[in-house]
Every structure is written in C-alpha cells, then in structure tokens.
C-alpha positions in Angstrom: 0.0 0.0 0.0 2.8 2.3 0.8 4.3 2.2 -2.8 0.9 3.0 -4.2 0.5 5.9 -1.8 3.9 7.2 -2.8 3.1 7.0 -6.5 -0.2 8.8 -6.0 1.5 11.5 -4.0 4.1 12.0 -6.6 1.5 12.3 -9.3 -0.4 14.8 -7.2 2.7 16.8 -6.6 3.5 16.9 -10.4 -0.1 17.9 -11.2 0.1 20.7 -8.5 3.4 21.9 -9.9 2.0 21.9 -13.5 -1.0 23.9 -12.4 1.1 26.4 -10.4 3.3 27.1 -13.4 0.3 27.4 -15.7 -0.9 30.2 -13.4 2.6 31.8 -13.5 2.4 31.7 -17.3 -0.9 33.4 -17.2 0.7 36.2 -15.2 -0.5 35.4 -11.7 1.6 37.3 -9.2 0.3 35.1 -6.3 1.4 31.9 -8.1 4.8 33.5 -8.7 5.1 34.4 -5.0 4.4 30.7 -4.2 7.1 29.6 -6.6 9.5 32.1 -5.1 8.7 31.0 -1.5 9.3 27.3 -2.4 12.5 27.7 -4.4 14.3 30.9 -3.7 16.4 29.6 -0.8 17.8 26.7 -2.8 18.4 28.9 -5.9 20.1 31.6 -3.8 22.3 28.9 -2.1 23.6 27.8 -5.5 24.5 31.4 -6.4 26.3 31.9 -3.1 28.3 28.7 -3.6 29.3 29.4 -7.2 29.7 33.1 -7.4 32.4 35.4 -5.9 30.1 37.8 -4.1 26.7 37.8 -2.4 25.7 40.7 -4.7 26.3 38.5 -7.7 24.2 35.8 -6.1 21.3 38.2 -5.5 21.3 39.4 -9.0 21.4 35.9 -10.4 18.5 35.1 -8.1 16.5 37.9 -9.7 17.5 36.8 -13.2 16.5 33.2 -12.3 12.9 34.1 -11.4 12.5 36.4 -14.4 13.4 33.4 -16.5 11.0 31.2 -14.5 8.3 33.8 -15.3 9.2 33.9 -19.0 9.6 30.1 -19.4 6.8 28.9 -17.2 4.9 27.3 -20.1 8.0 25.1 -20.8 7.9 23.4 -17.4 7.5 19.6 -17.8 7.0 17.8 -14.4 7.9 14.5 -16.1 11.5 15.7 -16.3 11.7 16.7 -12.6 10.0 18.7 -9.9 9.6 22.4 -9.7 12.5 22.9 -7.3 14.8 20.9 -9.6 13.7 23.0 -12.6 14.3 26.3 -10.8 17.7 25.3 -9.3 18.8 24.1 -12.8 18.0 27.6 -14.1 19.9 29.2 -11.2 22.9 27.0 -11.8 23.0 27.8 -15.5 22.7 31.5 -14.8 25.4 31.4 -12.2 27.8 29.6 -14.5 27.0 32.1 -17.3 27.8 34.9 -14.9 31.1 33.3 -13.9 32.1 32.9 -17.5 31.2 36.5 -18.3 33.2 37.9 -15.3 36.1 35.6 -16.0 36.4 36.6 -19.6 36.4 40.3 -18.8 38.9 39.8 -16.0 41.3 37.9 -18.2 41.1 40.5 -21.0 41.6 43.4 -18.6 44.4 41.6 -16.8 46.2 41.1 -20.1 46.1 44.8 -20.8 47.2 45.7 -17.3 50.3 43.5 -17.3 53.6 45.0 -18.2 55.1 43.9 -21.5 57.0 40.6 -21.0 60.8 40.6 -21.2 62.2 40.5 -24.8 62.7 36.9 -25.8 65.0 35.4 -28.3 62.0 34.6 -30.5 60.0 37.7 -31.3 56.2 37.4 -31.6 54.8 36.7 -35.0 53.1 39.6 -36.8 49.7 37.9 -36.3 50.2 37.6 -32.5 51.3 41.2 -32.3 48.3 42.4 -34.3 45.9 40.3 -32.2 47.3 41.5 -28.9 47.2 45.1 -30.1 43.5 44.6 -31.2 42.6 43.2 -27.8 44.3 46.1 -26.0 42.5 48.6 -28.2 39.1 46.9 -27.6 39.6 47.0 -23.8 40.7 50.6 -23.8 37.7 51.6 -26.0 35.4 49.7 -23.6 37.0 51.3 -20.6 36.4 54.7 -22.1 32.6 54.0 -22.1 32.4 53.3 -18.4 31.2 56.0 -16.0 34.1 57.7 -14.4 33.5 56.1 -10.9 33.4 52.6 -12.4 36.4 53.2 -14.5 38.4 54.4 -11.5 37.6 51.1 -9.6 38.7 49.0 -12.5 41.9 51.0 -13.0 42.8 50.8 -9.3 41.9 47.1 -9.1 43.4 45.7 -12.3 46.1 48.2 -13.3 47.3 49.3 -9.8 46.7 45.9 -8.2 44.7 47.2 -5.3 42.2 45.0 -3.4 38.6 46.3 -3.1 39.3 47.2 0.6 42.4 49.2 -0.5 40.3 50.9 -3.1 37.7 51.9 -0.5 40.4 53.4 1.7 42.1 55.2 -1.2 38.9 56.7 -2.6 37.0 57.2 0.7 34.1 55.2 -0.6 32.3 52.5 1.4 33.4 49.0 0.6 29.9 48.1 -0.6 29.9 50.9 -3.0 33.3 49.8 -4.4 32.0 46.3 -4.8 28.9 47.4 -6.6 30.9 49.7 -9.0 33.3 46.9 -9.7 30.5 44.5 -10.5 28.6 46.9 -12.7 31.8 47.8 -14.5 32.6 44.1 -15.2 29.1 43.5 -16.4 29.2 46.4 -18.8 32.7 45.4 -20.0 31.4 41.9 -20.6 28.7 43.3 -22.9 31.1 45.7 -24.7 33.8 43.1 -25.2 31.4 40.4 -26.3 30.2 42.6 -29.2 31.9 42.2 -32.5 34.7 44.8 -33.2 33.4 47.9 -35.0 34.3 48.1 -38.7 36.7 50.8 -39.8 33.9 52.6 -41.6 31.7 52.6 -38.5 
C-alpha cells in the first residue's frame, strides 16, 4: 500500500506543480510568489556557492525568477520537480555569470600586465596584431564606463589594489566599491562580447 500511496502523492505533486506554473504563465503574481517561496532559498544557495560575491548571487536570483516567469509554459513535471527545474536555471545563470566575469577579468588583466621581457624569439606579426587589437578593444570599452566605475577598474586591475584598499584610497564605502566593480565588469562583458566595429563605422 505504501508504494501506491507514494506514487499517488508524486502524481499529485506533479499535477500541482504543473497547475502552479500554468498560473505563472498566465501572469499570476500570487502563483509567482508561491514559486519564489518554495524555491528561492535553494536557488540563492547555489549562487552563493558558485559566485564570488553575495551581490552576484542576489542578481542571479532575480534573473532566475525572471526566467521562470518567461519560461513557465516550458515546465515539464515529467522531467523533474519544480525545485529541480528552478535550481537548474539558477545553476545555469550562475555559470553564465562566472564565465562572463572571468572573460572580462582575463582581458583586462592582459592589458594591465607590463610587457614581457624580450625573448630570443619575437612574436609573430599575427600575434602582435591580435594583442594590439585586444588592447584597443579593452581601452575603448573602458572609455565607455562611467568615471567612478572606470576608477575602480583602473585601481583594481592596473594598480593591483584590493577592493578594501580601493575603498580606503577613494574614501568610498566597501559596498559601493564592490557594486561599482560588479557593474563595470558586467558592462565590459557586454562591450567586449560585441563584434569589433568596422573601420567605416
């Protein structure tokens, strides 16, 4: 009897999840609040575990539930429960954020580094042209940042200061420095991900 009860309960849960997501798809704020209440803690825990700052995790949490709202019609309870579906979205969003921040950091670090010692084998013309193009793209992207965000990036990547040191140097609260750094990296990620502008543009 117990296995039958378990199967019936599972079927009931799947039906309830499907109905709840149908309401979300129809724009029900109450249904969305129910989904958030059930799943937000686990989704946030994934972001905290994977991402470098709590602020990143909070933003990914917001992005996760915006995606839940947009994709509610796609939910298939046969492929897993509601919590599993939401946490999968949160994990994917967190990994996307990590890749984005990592790509920007590597490109900015490359520009910030001093030229390497002259070696016996000079770089090929193609390597030199590629490096010069990367540097030009980073500098052009940096120029589009608001001054306060650009200052944080310059002090952090070019002068090698920690965020705490930047806060002391600028007289800004540490939270403000962290926010400016995050916003700067997000904007750089968008700018650097765009194809290079043509010479005629």
